[in-house]
Structures are given as C-alpha cells and as structure tokens.
N, C-alpha and C positions, 0 to 999 in steps of 0.2 A: 723657459724665458716668457715672459709676460709682455704682451705689446698692445697698443690700442689702434684700430684702424676705423678709419670713416667710409663707410660706404654708403651709395645711393639708396634712399629708401627700397626704391622699388625692386634692386637688386637683393638686397638684405632677406626683404620679404621673398624674394625667388629663390634665396638659397636657404632659409627655414623651410620652407616647402619641400625643397629638395631633400635636406638631411633628413627631416619628420619622415618622408616618403621609403625613404631607405635604411631606416632605424641608424644613423650615423650622428655623429658630433658635429658641430660646426667646425672645430680645431681640425678634425679629421678631413675633412671637406676642401680644410684650406691648406693642410699639408698635402693633400694629393692633387691641389692644382697648382700650388708652388712647383712641387718636383715635377708637373707634366711640364709647366713653362720652363723650367730651366735645362730637361731634358732636351726640350725642342731647340733651344736656342745652341746648345751645345752639338746637335745633328747637322744645324742648317751649314750648308757648304759655303765657305769662305770667298767672298769677291776676288778674282783674280785678274786684272786688265790683262788682256790680251798684248801681245807684242805688238805696236804697231810701227816699227823701224824697217827702213826701207835698205836694199843694199843699192851701192852705189861708191863713189871715190869723193864725196862730200863736196864742197863748191868747185866752180870752174875757177879757171886761176884767175879771171878778172875780178872775182868777187871772195877770192881767199882772204885779203888783208881789210876787207871793206867794213865800214860800221853798220850798225842795225839800221841808221839812218839812212845809208847809202842802199842797202839792199831795199829795206821799204819803198824807199824812192821807185827803183828800177823794178820792184813787183808792180805799183801803180802808175807805172809809165803810159801815158795814153789812153786812161782808164777814169779821167776825171779826179783822180785823188790826189 
C-alpha cells in the first residue's frame, strides 16, 4: 500500500542520513519504527485504579434516609460552609 506522510524538514534530513549510513531504505526505517512503537504500546501495563473502598456498615441511622443536601450540610456544619 502506498501512502503519503508529512515530516518536518529536519526530521526527514536526519532520517535520510540514518538510512544512508545503514544501507537501508526509508520504507524499511518507517516499517521498523512503526513495529517498534506498536510493540511497546502492547507491552505497556494497563492502568488499574486501586480499590479505595473502606470497611463499615454504611451510614449511621440518623443519615440513612437523608438527602445529599442534608449530608452536605451536616459535613460542613460549623465550618463556614
């Protein structure tokens, strides 16, 4: 498959020097680079959020049927909120 890519002039010049010094083609360099980047992405560990839950029996009886506003008011009571 053929495709066109745009590269900064300085990067293209560096790539041309690289392939010339190693007797390889630009196509080979691009294939090698793409394969390397894709392999690194597959090996990268996936982020897992640690379990931040706490043990307990839930809300105290006085707050079990409270609305969010009531809970918020109780949390900020006496704190200027």
